[in-house]
C-alpha positions in Angstrom: 14.0 6.1 0.3 10.7 5.6 -1.6 7.0 6.3 -1.1 5.3 3.4 0.2 2.3 3.8 -1.7 3.8 1.9 -4.6 6.8 0.0 -3.5 6.7 -3.1 -1.2 8.6 -5.1 1.2 9.9 -8.5 1.5 9.0 -10.4 4.6 11.2 -13.0 6.3 9.0 -15.8 7.7 8.5 -16.7 11.3 6.9 -18.9 13.6 3.1 -19.4 14.2 0.6 -21.7 15.8 -2.4 -23.4 14.3 -5.5 -21.2 13.6 -8.9 -22.3 13.3 -10.8 -22.1 10.0 -12.6 -18.7 9.9 -16.4 -18.7 10.0 -18.5 -15.6 9.3 -20.9 -14.4 12.0 -22.3 -11.1 12.6 -19.9 -9.4 15.2 -21.1 -7.7 18.3 -18.0 -5.8 19.0 -14.2 -6.0 18.4 -13.1 -9.4 19.5 -9.4 -9.0 19.0 -7.0 -11.3 20.6 -4.3 -9.5 22.7 -1.5 -11.9 22.1 -0.8 -14.3 19.2 2.1 -16.2 18.1 4.0 -14.7 15.2 3.3 -16.5 11.9 6.0 -15.4 9.7 7.7 -12.7 11.7 8.5 -11.4 8.4 10.6 -8.4 8.7 9.9 -6.6 5.3 12.1 -5.2 3.0 11.6 -1.9 4.7 12.2 1.4 3.0 14.5 3.5 4.9 12.6 6.3 6.8 9.4 4.4 6.6 7.6 2.5 9.5 7.3 -1.2 9.1 3.7 -2.2 9.0 1.2 -4.7 8.0 -0.1 -5.3 4.6 -3.1 -6.4 2.7 -2.8 -6.8 -1.0 0.0 -6.7 -3.4 3.2 -6.3 -1.8 6.8 -6.5 -2.0 9.1 -5.7 -4.6 6.8 -4.4 -7.1 5.6 -1.7 -5.2 7.8 -1.8 -2.6 7.1 1.4 -1.0 5.8 4.3 -2.7 4.0 5.8 0.0 2.5 9.1 0.2 5.1 11.0 1.7 8.6 10.6 1.2 10.5 7.5 0.5 14.2 7.3 0.6 15.8 5.1 -1.9 13.9 2.4 -0.7 14.4 -1.0 0.7 12.5 -4.1 -0.3 10.0 -4.1 2.4 7.6 -6.6 3.4 4.9 -6.4 1.0 1.3 -5.8 1.6 -1.3 -7.4 -0.2 -2.9 -4.8 -2.0 -6.5 -4.9 -2.7 -7.0 -4.6 -6.5 -9.8 -4.1 -8.7 -11.3 -1.2 -10.9 -13.3 1.6 -9.3 -17.0 1.0 -9.5 -19.7 3.7 -9.5 -22.4 3.6 -6.9 -22.6 2.3 -3.4 -22.1 -1.5 -3.0 -25.0 -3.7 -1.4 -23.1 -4.9 1.6 -24.2 -8.1 3.3 -22.7 -10.5 5.8 -19.9 -12.7 4.7 -20.8 -15.6 2.4 -18.2 -18.2 2.1 -17.4 -18.9 -1.6 -14.6 -21.3 -1.2 -11.8 -22.7 0.9 -8.3 -23.5 -0.3 -6.8 -26.1 1.9 -3.1 -26.4 2.2 -1.4 -29.8 1.5 0.2 -29.5 4.9 -0.1 -26.8 7.7 2.1 -24.0 7.1 3.5 -21.0 9.2 4.3 -19.3 6.1 1.3 -18.2 3.9 0.4 -15.4 1.5 -2.6 -14.2 -0.3 -3.0 -11.7 -3.1 -6.0 -10.6 -5.3 -5.7 -9.4 -8.8 -8.8 -8.6 -11.0 -11.0 -11.8 -10.7 -8.3 -14.1 -9.4 -6.9 -14.9 -6.1 -3.5 -16.3 -5.5 -2.7 -18.3 -2.4 0.9 -19.7 -1.4 2.2 -21.7 1.5 5.5 -23.4 2.6 5.5 -27.0 1.6 8.5 -29.2 2.4 10.8 -26.1 2.1 9.4 -25.1 -1.2 6.5 -22.6 -1.9 3.4 -23.7 -3.4 1.4 -21.2 -5.4 -2.1 -21.6 -6.4 -4.2 -19.5 -8.7 -8.0 -19.7 -8.4 -11.1 -17.8 -9.5 -12.6 -15.5 -6.9 -16.2 -16.2 -8.0 -16.2 -19.9 -7.1 -12.6 -20.8 -5.9 -11.9 -23.1 -9.0 -8.3 -23.8 -9.3 -6.5 -22.4 -12.5 -3.0 -23.7 -11.9 -0.4 -24.5 -9.2 3.4 -24.0 -9.2 5.9 -25.2 -6.8 8.7 -22.7 -6.5 12.3 -23.9 -5.2 15.4 -22.4 -4.4 15.1 -20.4 -1.3 15.7 -21.2 2.3 12.7 -19.0 3.4 9.9 -17.1 1.6 9.1 -13.5 2.0 6.1 -12.6 -0.1 3.8 -13.2 -2.9 2.0 -10.7 -4.9 0.2 -10.4 -8.2 0.4 -7.8 -10.8 -1.1 -7.4 -14.3 0.3 -10.3 -16.3 2.6 -11.7 -13.6 2.9 -13.1 -10.1 5.9 -12.2 -7.9 7.4 -14.6 -5.4 10.1 -13.3 -3.1 12.5 -15.5 -1.2 14.1 -14.4 2.1 17.4 -15.2 3.5 18.7 -14.5 6.9 21.8 -12.5 5.6 19.6 -9.9 3.7 20.1 -11.5 0.2 16.9 -12.7 -1.5 15.6 -14.1 -4.8 12.8 -12.8 -6.7 10.9 -15.1 -9.0 8.3 -13.8 -11.7 5.7 -16.2 -12.7 3.4 -16.2 -15.7 -0.1 -15.5 -14.5 -1.4 -17.6 -17.3 0.1 -21.0 -16.1 2.5 -20.3 -13.2 5.8 -20.9 -15.1 8.9 -19.1 -13.8 9.6 -16.4 -16.5 12.8 -15.3 -14.8 14.5 -14.7 -11.5 17.2 -12.6 -10.0 19.0 -11.9 -6.8 17.7 -8.9 -4.6 18.7 -7.4 -1.4 16.7 -5.9 1.5 17.8 -2.4 0.5 16.3 -2.7 -3.2 12.8 -1.4 -4.0 10.6 -1.7 -7.0 7.3 -0.8 -8.7 5.5 -1.5 -11.9 4.5 0.6 -14.7 2.9 -0.9 -17.7 5.2 -3.7 -19.0 8.0 -2.7 -16.9 9.5 -3.4 -13.4 11.1 -0.3 -12.0 13.9 -1.7 -9.9 16.3 0.1 -7.6 19.4 -2.1 -7.4 20.9 -0.8 -4.2 24.1 -3.0 -4.5 25.1 -1.2 -7.6 23.3 2.1 -6.9 21.2 1.9 -10.2 17.7 2.5 -11.1 16.8 -0.1 -13.9 13.9 -0.6 -16.1 13.3 -4.3 -16.5 10.7 -6.1 -18.9 8.3 -7.8 -16.7 7.7 -10.5 -19.2 11.3 -11.4 -19.9 13.6 -9.8 -17.2 15.6 -8.1 -19.9 17.0 -4.8 -18.7 15.8 -1.8 -20.9 17.5 1.1 -19.4 19.5 2.0 -16.2 20.4 5.2 -14.5 22.5 6.0 -11.5 20.7 6.8 -8.4 22.3 7.9 -5.0 21.5 5.8 -1.9 20.6 8.9 0.1 18.0 10.3 -2.5 14.3 10.1 -2.2 11.9 8.9 -4.9 8.3 8.8 -5.4 5.9 8.1 -8.4 3.4 10.7 -9.5 0.0 10.3 -8.7 -3.1 11.2 -10.8 -6.7 11.9 -9.8 -7.7 8.3 -10.9 -5.5 6.8 -8.0 -7.8 8.3 -5.6 -10.5 5.9 -6.8 -8.1 2.8 -6.5 -8.3 0.4 -3.5 -5.9 1.0 -0.7 -4.4 -0.9 2.2 -5.4 0.2 5.7 -2.4 2.6 5.7 -3.5 4.3 2.5 -1.1 2.6 0.3 -2.0 1.9 -3.4 -0.1 -1.2 -4.2 2.6 -2.0 -6.8 1.4 -0.2 -9.8 2.1 3.3 -10.7 -0.2 4.9 -13.2 1.9 7.9 -14.2 5.1 7.5 -16.1 7.0 10.0 -14.0 9.2 9.2 -11.0 10.5 12.2 -8.8 13.9 12.0 -7.3 15.3 14.4 -4.7 18.9 14.1 -3.9 21.1 15.2 -0.9 22.0 18.3 -2.8 18.4 19.5 -2.8 18.1 18.9 -6.6 15.0 17.4 -8.0 14.7 15.3 -11.0 11.6 14.1 -12.9 12.4 10.7 -14.7 10.4 9.1 -17.3 10.3 5.5 -16.2 9.5 4.2 -19.6 13.0 4.9 -20.9 15.1 6.4 -18.1 15.4 9.8 -19.4 15.4 13.1 -17.1 12.4 15.1 -18.2 13.4 18.1 -16.1 15.4 19.1 -13.1 15.6 22.0 -10.7 17.9 23.1 -7.9 17.2 24.0 -4.3 13.6 22.7 -4.5 13.4 20.3 -1.6 15.5 18.4 1.0 15.3 14.7 1.5 13.6 15.2 5.0 10.8 17.3 3.7 7.3 16.0 3.1 6.8 15.4 -0.7 3.9 14.7 -3.0 3.9 14.4 -6.8 0.3 14.7 -7.8 -1.5 15.7 -11.0 1.6 17.1 -12.8 3.0 18.9 -9.9 5.5 18.3 -7.2 4.3 19.5 -3.8 6.8 20.3 -1.1 6.0 20.9 2.7 9.4 22.0 4.2 10.1 20.1 7.5 10.4 23.4 9.2 8.4 25.3 12.0 5.9 27.7 10.2 6.4 25.7 6.9 4.8 26.6 3.6 3.4 24.2 0.9 4.9 25.0 -2.6 4.5 23.3 -5.8 6.5 22.8 -9.2 5.6 21.6 -12.5 7.0 18.2 -13.0 7.8 18.9 -16.6 9.5 22.1 -15.7 11.0 21.8 -12.2 13.2 24.9 -12.9 10.1 27.0 -13.3 8.6 29.3 -10.6 6.7 27.7 -7.8 3.1 28.3 -6.7 2.4 28.8 -2.9 -0.7 27.0 -1.7 -0.5 27.2 2.0 1.3 29.0 5.0 1.2 27.2 8.5 1.1 28.9 11.8 4.3 29.8 13.4 4.7 26.8 15.7 3.3 24.1 13.2 5.3 21.4 11.6 4.1 19.1 8.7 3.5 15.4 9.6 1.8 14.1 6.3 1.2 15.4 2.7 -1.4 13.7 0.7 -3.6 14.0 -2.3 -7.2 13.9 -1.3 -9.3 15.1 -4.0 -9.3 16.6 -7.6 -8.7 20.1 -6.3 -7.3 19.6 -3.0 -4.4 18.2 -0.9 -4.4 17.2 2.6 -1.9 17.8 5.5 -1.5 16.3 9.0 0.2 19.1 10.9 1.3 19.3 14.5 2.6 21.7 17.1 6.3 20.9 17.7 6.5 17.2 18.3 3.2 16.6 20.0 1.2 14.0 18.3 -1.8 14.8 20.3 -2.0 18.2 18.5 -2.2 16.9 15.1 -4.9 18.4 13.0 -6.2 17.5 9.5 -5.8 20.5 7.2 -7.6 20.5 3.8 -6.0 22.9 1.3 -7.3 24.2 -2.2 -4.8 23.7 -5.1 -7.2 24.7 -8.0 -7.5 28.5 -7.1 -4.9 28.7 -4.3 -7.4 29.7 -1.8 -5.4 28.2 1.0 -7.0 26.4 3.8 -10.6 25.1 3.2 -11.1 23.7 6.6 -9.3 21.9 9.5 -10.4 19.3 12.2 -8.5 18.0 15.2 -7.1 14.5 14.6 -5.0 13.7 17.6 -2.4 10.9 16.9 -3.6 10.4 13.5 -1.0 8.7 11.1 -2.7 8.1 7.8 -5.0 10.1 5.4 -7.3 8.1 3.0 -9.7 10.1 0.7 -13.0 8.3 -0.2 -14.8 10.3 -2.8 -16.0 13.5 -1.0 -14.8 12.2 2.3 -11.4 12.4 4.0 -10.7 9.7 6.6 -7.8 9.7 9.2 -6.6 6.8 11.5 -3.8 6.1 13.8 -2.7 3.6 16.4 -5.2 3.2 19.2 -7.4 5.9 18.0 -10.7 5.6 16.0 -11.1 6.1 12.4 -12.5 9.7 11.8 -14.3 10.7 8.5 -15.2 14.1 7.4 -17.3 15.1 4.4 -16.4 17.9 2.0 -17.5 20.6 4.2 -15.3 19.2 7.2 -18.3 17.9 9.2 -17.5 14.5 11.0 -19.5 11.8 9.4 -17.5 8.7 10.8 -16.1 8.1 14.3 -15.4 4.2 14.8 -12.7 2.2 16.3 -10.5 0.4 13.8 -8.7 0.9 10.7 -10.2 1.7 7.2 -9.3 0.6 3.7 -10.9 2.1 0.5 -12.4 -0.2 -2.0 -13.4 2.6 -4.5 -14.6 6.2 -4.4 -17.9 5.2 -2.6 -17.1 2.3 -0.3 -14.8 1.2 2.4 -14.1 -1.7 4.7 -13.5 -1.0 8.3 -11.6 -3.6 10.5 -11.9 -3.6 14.3 -8.1 -3.4 14.8 -4.9 -2.9 12.9 -3.9 -6.0 10.9 -1.1 -8.1 12.3 1.2 -10.9 11.2 0.2 -13.1 14.0 -3.2 -14.8 14.5 -6.0 -12.4 15.4 -9.7 -12.1 15.5 -11.4 -9.5 13.2 -14.6 -8.1 12.8 -15.3 -6.4 9.5 -18.0 -3.7 8.5 -18.8 -2.4 5.1 -19.6 1.4 4.8 -20.6 3.7 1.9 -20.1 7.4 1.7 -24.0 7.6 0.9 -24.7 8.0 4.6 -26.2 4.7 5.3 -25.3 3.0 8.7 -22.5 0.5 8.5 -23.2 -3.1 7.6 -21.5 -5.7 9.9 -20.1 -8.2 7.7 -18.9 -10.9 10.1 -16.4 -12.2 12.6 -13.2 -14.0 11.3 -11.4 -15.8 14.2 -7.7 -16.5 14.2 -6.6 -15.2 10.8 -3.4 -13.6 9.8 -4.7 -10.3 9.3 -1.8 -8.7 7.6 -2.1 -11.4 4.8 -5.7 -10.7 4.0 -6.4 -9.4 0.6 -9.6 -7.6 -0.9 -10.8 -6.3 -4.0 -14.3 -5.7 -5.6 -16.7 -7.6 -3.6 -14.4 -10.4 -2.1 -12.1 -10.8 0.9 -9.5 -13.6 1.4 -8.0 -14.4 4.7 -5.5 -17.2 5.5 -4.7 -19.2 8.5 -2.3 -22.1 9.3 -4.2 -24.7 7.2 -5.7 -22.8 4.4 -7.3 -19.6 3.0 -11.0 -19.0 2.7 -12.7 -16.6 0.1 -15.6 -14.5 1.4 -18.1 -12.4 -0.7 -19.3 -9.4 1.2 -21.4 -7.3 -1.2 -23.3 -7.2 -4.4 -22.5 -4.8 -7.2 -25.1 -2.0 -7.8 
């Protein structure tokens, strides 16, 4: 299993119906379509133990699943487009959507993907059984290159990383083909077979790939496909990449995922024997290991050089161990009430972690608990968060969201500062996008608002009818959403 924050899935396309071209208008209220024909019905390469979900910006393999809590030796899941872009300082000057450009498909397609990386957008659609991939400038939509990718009966995902574009084919029997394209001109650099039980992420020049068929964790050069190192990894183990404070400034998807790229070079593996290993993904060496630290069912977080463990037990504790000395003594950060169980464990600030905890198995009893990790002062504050599923920190704020419940936001003292229907995605430490509803892989109507942590009222950005929400991508001041006939680039803010 893996942590969905970095790994991603591979979708298997499905059916869809035509969608009108989006047009921005200030929204009055949520105008979501109840139904909708599935576009790609793309069951993702799903990491075992993690819920299937929508996506937004990079997705699939390279980032297959490194989510916040625990990932078992992951499976290539359906990728999410991850919003990308560097953190900026200061609140954005949000304004209603301004259409920048429209990338029109050569023929209507039920399979479509978008991904944003830095100042580029990548748009792909099915054409005559092949996949056409176009790279364009976000600022004006000017085309940089296009590449036709052949050799797969169906298509699962497209997402961009630094220096490359990854295309994933999808086959009905679970076998797939991964193509790595040069982002400079679209040429296919290399390709190889993968399965739905594989997962991957990127670190620097390497693709970190779990080859489930062989039971190997492999370090592969992104530019050449050459294997640099390999290490045996149990299929029942759990793996998660370490986070650093800078990651809390990166854009997220609406479920809090960070995308395909890991910033820390350390991967933590917990096996079925309760042994934890810290692996250096640059060379595959084991930095440290410790016995009886955690079980594969526990809530785990690797953050700022330590492994945090919330045991999946009633009246749990949160302990932490140094990643470079897992055999050393643990620190105790928090003790829960006698009837409480951990639901989520997340990094949510430079000196704090956040828990979603509940009484027994009752989701309506979930509370958000903020815990100090700098001076081990334990609980700082808590707030009710019934049915919450995700935790996304935004600068001094902590936000929570769930299915059919509003987005709640709390400031550093625990005071409620946001209560709005929909789902939220972080753009950077001071700015967020709020969508009227969960993003789906079928056509839906979306209203979008922009919000800063400075306390200003939300800015209604516009209404996008009949878009494939799960394939929308965002980063910086741009958002791209596709439909059956093309993808539109919108600008929604000016930089400070």
